[in-house]
Phi, psi and omega in degrees: 000132190244340185225161178253148182221127180276123180240126175297148180289166188291345182273355180081011179289166185288338182289156181230159178239136178265129181236158169274129180213153178234134181277131174250132181233128173049245188295341177297338175299317178286310188296313188265325186271310183278302187289334182256301187288305185294313182294340179264011183298144179247334186239307187206151170225114178248127184234135175236132185209148175281309182253152184223109184225170176302138182218125181257144178225165177297145177296155182302143179300135180093351179274158175299323180298321179293320180298331179268005179073026182278158174243147182232165176297138177300332180287340170292318178297315179295322178298319177295320177299315182295326178292335176275003178096005178282136180279111182248118182230133179233123170263132180214157183262303179280150175298154175303144179299164181304309177303321179290324177298319175296320180295317179295325177295320178293325185263011188310316184286315185283338183245023185295338182277355179278117183266134182228135175225142185247135173220118184298346180271353182290120174229356179285137177254112189212141171224130175239128180246119175060020182065015186234339182230129183240130170249131170230130181182206187264344194279129171276166176278074180221164181297322181283342181268307186240350188280185186269040178284150183280166177300142181093350180236335183280165176290156166281116184229156179208141178193180178233153170240143182213158173247019179297123179297323181296316178295318178299316180300313182295316182292317180294323177297317179295315177302313185297319179298316179294313183302320182274000178079020182287347179262357189287329185303321184258007185288133177268001180246020182304327181296340180271355182271125174285331178220087178308134190292334177292327177286322178298313181297320180297319177295321179295319179296316181298320181291318179297319180293323177296320178295320182295333180281347182289148179302136176082003181288148178298152184281340183212140176258006179281133177240124178274131180288136179301139180093349180268136174284118186302327182284347185244316187224095175275091183282102186258160168289134179293348179270358181263134180292146176281000000 
């Protein structure tokens, strides 16, 4: 992090908070956020996006595909992260594009651990990695927004990354409320939801509780993010019941 930025608090008070933040412009979204931060995740990757389209990234370092200069689906990368135990959650507004739907069907087995929930009101573009790095900006989860497109073809995008605990807490809490359907009760667009998130979350909680009652089931599904002080910031997976 190279610069400080004064941000008014969420309550609209006159006081401001200074955070360390770094500006990402255009191709830096891919180089620093996707290729470095997301692919190196150890605990969790939470993504919020309005649009959801096919996105290609460089094949993993050390693979034959990488040696041949090949590109692979970003969802293959996310699927590999989930198989390593990383909690991968995606909130999105628009349904996946046609090509991505076909891609997801092809990757169904390998990317089955990637959790996705849709809310038509989601327009925030946010990525949180390991509860320690936050991206807020303009880029959607698309090839032209975050993918490995070359200069002259990608979108003009801009955003910031920060390790501010206050910003991380606020962003993760917002993501978590939407993910669990806590905003659904007062929503005026419920009729546009094919699967209202409060119902999805309730089914998930019921299923988790049923699993927890099974012999040999783990006692807790809560995962503390590394680097978080348990007494201050219990960084949970949004898919885990509180």
